C-alpha positions as CSV (number, residue, x, y, z in Angstrom):
1,M,2.9,-43.1,14.6
2,K,0.1,-40.8,15.8
3,H,2.1,-37.7,14.6
4,I,2.6,-39.2,11.1
5,L,-1.1,-40.0,10.8
6,A,-2.0,-36.5,11.9
7,L,0.4,-35.1,9.3
8,L,-1.1,-37.2,6.5
9,I,-4.6,-36.1,7.5
10,A,-3.5,-32.5,7.5
11,L,-1.8,-32.8,4.1
12,T,-4.9,-34.6,2.6
13,A,-7.1,-31.8,3.9
14,Q,-4.9,-29.1,2.3
15,T,-5.0,-30.8,-1.1
16,A,-8.7,-31.5,-1.4
17,W,-10.4,-31.1,-4.8
18,A,-11.5,-27.6,-5.5
19,E,-12.1,-25.2,-8.3
20,I,-9.1,-23.0,-9.0
21,L,-8.5,-20.1,-11.3
22,V,-6.5,-20.8,-14.5
23,P,-5.7,-18.5,-17.4
24,L,-7.5,-19.0,-20.7
25,R,-4.5,-17.6,-22.6
26,T,-0.8,-17.0,-22.0
27,I,-0.5,-13.9,-19.9
28,R,3.0,-12.4,-20.1
29,A,4.8,-11.0,-17.1
30,K,3.9,-7.3,-16.4
31,E,0.5,-7.7,-18.1
32,I,-2.7,-6.7,-16.3
33,I,-5.1,-9.6,-15.8
34,L,-8.7,-9.2,-17.0
35,A,-11.8,-11.2,-16.0
36,T,-12.1,-12.5,-19.5
37,D,-8.6,-14.0,-19.2
38,L,-9.7,-16.5,-16.5
39,T,-11.8,-19.6,-16.0
40,F,-12.3,-22.2,-13.3
41,K,-10.9,-25.7,-13.3
42,P,-11.5,-28.5,-10.8
43,V,-8.1,-29.8,-9.7
44,N,-6.2,-31.1,-6.7
45,V,-3.6,-28.3,-6.1
46,A,-2.7,-26.9,-2.7
47,G,-2.1,-23.1,-2.5
48,A,-3.7,-22.3,-5.9
49,L,-5.8,-19.1,-6.3
50,S,-9.6,-19.7,-6.4
51,D,-11.1,-16.2,-6.0
52,A,-11.3,-14.1,-9.2
53,N,-11.7,-10.9,-7.1
54,E,-8.1,-11.4,-5.8
55,V,-6.7,-11.7,-9.4
56,V,-8.6,-9.3,-11.7
57,G,-6.7,-6.0,-12.0
58,M,-3.5,-7.5,-10.7
59,E,-0.3,-7.7,-12.7
60,A,1.3,-11.0,-13.7
61,R,4.8,-11.2,-12.0
62,V,5.7,-14.3,-14.1
63,P,4.3,-15.8,-17.3
64,L,0.9,-17.5,-16.7
65,Y,0.0,-20.4,-19.0
66,P,-3.4,-21.7,-20.0
67,G,-4.8,-24.3,-17.8
68,R,-2.0,-24.1,-15.2
69,P,-2.8,-23.1,-11.6
70,M,-1.9,-19.6,-10.4
71,R,-0.3,-19.0,-7.0
72,P,-0.3,-15.8,-4.9
73,S,3.3,-15.2,-5.6
74,D,2.6,-15.2,-9.4
75,I,0.6,-12.0,-9.2
76,G,0.9,-8.6,-7.5
77,P,-0.4,-5.0,-7.7
78,P,0.4,-3.2,-11.0
79,A,3.7,-1.3,-11.0
80,I,3.5,2.4,-10.8
81,V,7.2,3.0,-11.5
82,D,9.1,1.2,-14.3
83,R,12.8,0.8,-14.6
84,N,14.5,4.0,-16.0
85,D,11.4,6.2,-15.2
86,L,12.3,9.7,-13.9
87,V,10.9,10.0,-10.4
88,T,10.8,12.6,-7.7
89,L,12.8,11.6,-4.6
90,A,11.5,12.9,-1.3
91,F,13.4,13.0,2.0
92,R,11.4,14.1,5.0
93,R,12.6,14.5,8.6
94,N,11.6,16.9,11.4
95,G,9.6,19.2,9.2
96,L,12.3,19.4,6.6
97,T,11.6,18.2,3.0
98,I,14.3,17.8,0.4
99,M,13.2,16.9,-3.2
100,A,15.4,15.7,-6.0
101,E,15.1,14.1,-9.4
102,G,16.0,10.5,-9.8
103,R,16.0,7.6,-12.2
104,A,14.4,4.3,-11.1
105,L,16.8,1.4,-11.2
106,G,13.9,-1.1,-10.8
107,R,10.2,-1.3,-11.1
108,G,7.7,-1.3,-8.2
109,S,4.1,-0.9,-7.1
110,E,2.9,1.3,-4.3
111,G,4.6,0.4,-1.0
112,E,7.5,-1.6,-2.6
113,W,11.1,-0.6,-2.1
114,I,13.2,0.1,-5.1
115,K,16.7,1.6,-5.8
116,V,16.8,5.0,-7.4
117,M,19.8,7.0,-8.7
118,N,19.9,10.6,-7.6
119,L,20.6,12.5,-10.8
120,A,22.3,15.4,-9.1
121,S,24.7,13.4,-7.0
122,R,24.8,10.2,-9.0
123,S,24.4,8.2,-5.8
124,T,22.1,5.3,-5.4
125,V,19.4,5.4,-2.7
126,T,16.6,3.0,-1.7
127,G,13.1,4.3,-1.2
128,R,9.4,3.3,-1.0
129,V,7.1,3.9,-4.0
130,N,4.2,6.3,-3.2
131,A,0.8,6.2,-4.9
132,D,1.7,9.3,-6.9
133,G,4.8,7.6,-8.3
134,S,7.3,9.6,-6.2
135,V,9.8,7.7,-4.1
136,E,10.1,8.4,-0.3
137,V,13.7,8.0,0.8
138,K,14.2,6.9,4.5
């Protein structure tokens, strides 16, 4: 019984009334979020975003609708590479660097892993997106 009471108290504490960020307009997926797109709303939602500094400049990963709470998984850093973009593939090991041209098979932001087709060999490789838009193959 004590465990159930402790769980109920913990759940109540996590869903306390707070001001959360909500969009003022529909923001489509892949769209950059601006400060003018957001407002605060007092609600009782666990896990909703409440700090505008964490949201402004990020990219919507899913459609965001006016008045609905936004969760951390709904946003992310803006993509540097889009699907079908031509990218430079880089393979580095023991001082050797091999560069090749590839076509992105997905989209990704810095640090994300995407699949890329090597245009010379037509093989598909996986690599991490660099800040300059190149893809580092491991």
